[in-house]
C-alpha positions in Angstrom: 0.7 52.4 5.9 -0.7 49.5 7.9 0.9 46.1 7.5 -1.5 43.1 7.8 0.1 40.0 9.2 -1.7 36.8 8.5 -1.6 34.9 11.7 -3.5 31.9 10.4 -1.3 28.8 10.0 -1.9 26.2 7.4 -3.6 23.1 8.8 -0.9 20.6 9.8 -0.7 17.4 7.8 -1.0 15.3 11.0 -2.9 17.3 13.5 -3.3 14.4 15.9 0.5 14.1 16.2 1.4 17.7 16.9 1.4 17.4 20.6 3.6 14.2 20.6 7.2 14.5 21.7 9.7 14.3 18.8 11.1 10.9 18.1 14.8 10.4 17.3 15.9 10.1 13.6 18.5 7.4 12.9 21.0 8.1 10.1 20.1 5.9 7.0 22.7 3.3 6.0 24.1 3.3 2.5 21.8 0.6 1.3 18.8 2.8 1.8 20.0 5.8 -0.2 18.3 6.5 -3.5 18.7 9.1 -6.3 16.5 12.1 -6.3 13.9 11.9 -9.1 14.4 14.0 -12.2 14.3 12.0 -15.4 12.2 12.8 -18.5 10.0 9.8 -17.8 9.4 10.9 -14.3 8.3 14.3 -15.5 6.0 12.8 -18.1 4.3 10.6 -15.4 4.0 13.5 -13.1 2.3 15.6 -15.8 -0.3 12.9 -16.6 -1.1 12.6 -12.9 -1.5 16.3 -12.6 -3.6 16.7 -15.8 -6.1 14.1 -14.5 -6.3 15.6 -11.0 -5.2 12.3 -9.5 -3.6 11.5 -6.1 -0.8 8.9 -5.9 0.4 7.0 -2.8 3.9 7.5 -4.3 3.8 11.2 -3.3 1.4 11.1 -0.3 3.3 8.3 1.5 6.7 9.8 0.4 7.8 6.5 -1.2 11.6 6.2 -1.7 11.1 4.4 -5.0 9.1 7.2 -6.7 12.0 8.2 -9.0 12.5 4.7 -10.3 8.8 3.8 -10.7 7.7 7.1 -12.3 10.6 6.9 -14.8 9.1 3.6 -15.9 5.5 5.1 -15.9 4.5 3.0 -12.9 2.3 5.1 -10.6 0.1 3.8 -7.8 -3.2 5.6 -7.8 -4.7 6.5 -4.4 -8.4 7.0 -4.7 -11.1 8.5 -2.5 -9.1 11.6 -1.7 -5.9 12.4 0.0 -7.2 12.6 3.6 -7.4 9.5 5.7 -9.7 8.9 8.6 -7.1 6.8 10.4 -4.0 8.1 12.2 -1.5 5.2 11.9 1.9 6.0 13.6 3.9 4.9 10.5 2.0 6.6 7.7 2.7 10.0 6.0 -0.8 10.3 4.4 -2.7 13.3 5.8 -5.3 12.7 8.6 -8.6 14.5 9.0 -12.1 14.8 7.7 -12.2 13.7 4.0 -14.2 15.4 1.3 -17.2 13.7 -0.4 -16.3 11.1 -3.0 -15.8 12.4 -6.5 -18.1 10.4 -8.9 -15.8 11.4 -11.9 -12.7 9.7 -10.3 -13.2 6.2 -11.7 -13.3 7.5 -15.3 -10.3 9.8 -14.7 -8.2 7.0 -13.2 -9.1 4.8 -16.1 -8.2 7.5 -18.7 -4.8 8.0 -17.0 -4.1 4.3 -17.0 -4.9 4.2 -20.7 -2.7 7.2 -21.4 0.2 5.8 -19.6 -0.2 2.5 -21.4 0.0 0.5 -18.2 0.0 -3.3 -18.5 -0.4 -3.6 -14.8 -1.8 -1.0 -12.4 -2.0 -0.8 -8.6 -4.9 1.0 -7.0 -4.9 1.9 -3.3 -6.9 4.3 -1.2 -7.1 6.1 2.1 -9.3 4.6 4.9 -12.8 6.0 4.7 -14.4 5.1 8.0 -16.8 7.9 7.4 -18.6 6.0 4.6 -21.2 3.4 5.3 -19.4 0.9 3.0 -15.9 2.2 3.7 -15.7 3.2 0.0 -16.1 -0.3 -1.3 -18.5 0.5 -4.1 -16.3 3.4 -5.3 -13.3 1.0 -5.2 -15.2 -1.5 -7.4 -16.3 1.3 -9.7 -12.6 2.1 -10.4 -11.8 -1.5 -11.2 -14.8 -1.7 -13.6 -13.8 1.6 -15.3 -10.3 0.4 -15.9 -11.6 -2.9 -17.3 -13.8 -1.0 -19.7 -11.1 1.4 -20.8 -8.1 -1.0 -21.1 -9.3 -4.6 -21.0 -5.7 -5.9 -21.3 -4.5 -4.2 -18.1 -4.1 -6.4 -15.1 -5.4 -4.8 -11.9 -3.9 -5.0 -8.4 -5.8 -3.4 -5.5 -4.4 -2.5 -2.1 -7.4 -2.0 0.1 -8.3 -0.7 3.6 -9.6 -3.3 6.1 -13.3 -2.3 5.9 -13.5 -2.7 9.7 -17.1 -3.0 10.9 -18.4 -2.5 7.3 -20.6 -5.6 6.8 -20.6 -6.8 3.2 -18.1 -4.2 2.0 -15.3 -6.5 1.3 -17.4 -8.8 -0.8 -18.3 -5.8 -3.1 -14.6 -5.3 -3.8 -13.8 -9.0 -4.1 -16.6 -9.4 -6.6 -15.1 -6.7 -8.8 -12.5 -9.4 -9.7 -9.2 -7.6 -9.5 -6.3 -9.8 -10.5 -4.5 -9.3 -7.2 -6.2 -8.5 -3.9 -3.7 -6.9 -1.5 -4.2 -5.9 2.1 -1.2 -5.2 4.3 -0.9 -6.5 7.8 1.9 -4.0 8.2 3.4 -5.2 11.5 3.2 -7.9 14.2 0.1 -8.2 16.5 2.0 -7.0 19.6 2.7 -3.6 17.9 -0.8 -2.9 16.6 -1.9 -0.7 19.5 1.0 1.7 19.0 1.6 1.4 15.2 -1.8 0.7 13.7 -4.3 1.6 16.5 -7.4 2.0 14.3 -7.0 -1.6 12.9 -7.3 -5.1 14.3 -4.8 -7.7 13.3 -7.3 -10.6 13.1 -9.8 -8.6 11.2 -7.1 -7.9 8.6 -6.1 -11.5 8.5 -9.7 -12.6 8.1 -10.2 -10.2 5.2 -7.5 -11.9 3.3 -9.0 -15.3 4.1 -12.4 -14.1 2.9 -11.0 -13.3 -0.5 -9.9 -17.0 -0.9 -13.2 -18.3 0.6 -15.1 -16.3 -2.0 -12.8 -16.8 -5.0 -10.1 -19.4 -4.4 -8.3 -18.5 -7.7 -7.8 -14.9 -6.8 -4.2 -14.0 -6.0 -3.8 -12.5 -2.5 -0.9 -10.4 -1.2 0.1 -8.8 2.0 3.1 -6.9 3.4 5.1 -6.2 6.5 7.3 -3.4 7.7 10.3 -4.3 9.8 12.5 -2.2 12.0 9.7 -1.2 14.4 10.9 -3.3 17.3 9.5 -6.7 16.2 11.3 -9.9 17.0 12.2 -12.4 14.3 10.0 -15.0 15.9 7.1 -12.7 15.6 7.6 -12.1 11.9 7.8 -15.8 11.4 4.5 -16.3 13.2 2.8 -13.6 11.0 4.1 -15.6 8.0 2.4 -18.7 9.3 -0.8 -16.7 9.9 -0.7 -15.5 6.3 -0.2 -18.9 4.9 -3.1 -20.2 7.0 -5.2 -17.5 5.3 -4.0 -18.6 1.9 -1.9 -15.6 1.1 0.1 -16.1 -2.1 2.6 -13.2 -2.1 4.5 -11.6 0.8 6.4 -8.4 0.8 8.7 -7.3 3.5 10.4 -3.8 3.6 12.2 -1.5 5.9 10.1 1.0 7.9 11.2 4.6 7.2 10.1 7.3 9.5 8.3 10.2 7.7 8.8 12.8 10.5 9.9 13.2 14.1 6.2 13.0 15.1 5.9 9.4 13.7 7.0 6.2 15.2 10.7 5.9 15.5 12.8 3.5 13.6 14.0 0.9 16.1 16.8 -0.3 13.8 17.7 -0.7 10.1 17.4 -4.4 9.1 20.4 -5.5 7.0 20.1 -6.8 3.5 21.4 -10.2 4.7 18.5 -10.4 7.2 16.0 -9.6 4.5 17.5 -12.4 2.4 17.1 -14.7 5.4 13.4 -13.7 5.8 12.9 -14.3 2.1 14.3 -17.8 2.3 12.2 -18.6 5.4 9.0 -17.3 3.7 9.6 -19.4 0.6 10.1 -22.5 2.7 6.7 -21.8 4.2 5.0 -22.1 0.8 4.4 -18.5 -0.5 4.3 -18.5 -4.3 6.2 -15.1 -4.3 8.3 -13.3 -1.8 9.9 -9.8 -2.1 12.0 -8.9 0.9 14.6 -6.1 0.8 15.1 -2.7 2.5 13.3 -0.8 -0.3 10.6 -3.3 -1.0 7.1 -1.7 -1.0 3.7 -3.2 -1.9 3.6 -1.8 -5.4 7.3 -1.8 -6.2 7.9 -3.8 -9.4 4.3 -5.0 -9.1 3.9 -5.7 -12.8 7.0 -7.9 -13.1 6.1 -9.6 -9.8 2.6 -10.4 -11.0 4.1 -12.2 -14.0 6.3 -14.2 -11.7 3.4 -14.9 -9.4 1.3 -16.4 -12.3 4.3 -18.4 -13.4 4.9 -19.8 -9.9 1.3 -21.0 -9.6 1.5 -22.6 -13.0 4.7 -24.4 -12.1 3.3 -25.6 -8.8 0.2 -26.9 -10.5 2.2 -28.6 -13.2 4.3 -30.3 -10.6 1.1 -31.7 -9.0 
């Protein structure tokens, strides 16, 4: 009897990183340890996601908060497929050639949002540099579908940078999400090594364009720390964000997905995060979330309510 051995290997998740030397893994401190997911609510959310054939950034980016969020039926939908055209050194989303857009996706996302009874939903995506508009029209279609299916749901979008896609950002802005989020991710000095496919000032200008086109639209952006940035650099990014009119800043600890990704330079302490939050609030942000486990969509619904209240209080105070 002949034995056939399959010598074909599965395509690696990050083919562009396979020849890189392994980076060291630092042991996580106690303040970064979370329980493994397994509640009934978690299972119910997972089943709804599977039934509708959806992708979530919670899974693809290996978010440490997935157990907590899914237990509360908070899932961040990742549209336009699960394969990204970028190869950022910090990100766990697969890199490669994406499949064509699925025209049924907006309706499926909207149906899942309705079934989960979400009062606030976060929609993000992979980068689609292969598309003429970077996927802007598809992003807008998802927003419109959710509005039609569940008019009472507030919508937060976390978008790509639409680099070199003229007019694309405006398509998404005009779909009128309640919150427009685009993460700067790190300080300008580290862009070449951490976010090589992006440009810091293009991302900053994107956030500014949202305010130029719709001054009442809430804008949001986030930073990772623990990548080797200096405190003074983080403070300069805060100033840049405020100059662009950003309302809401999130700061969280970078966690290394694999040994092929950028190494953690250090684990920033909770006290340092508290100091960053205090500094950011003094610079005029309406909302700041800064902690080791802070992520863009973590507690997004509750934070949106606080964001609206903060604006109302500021306007009432004159």
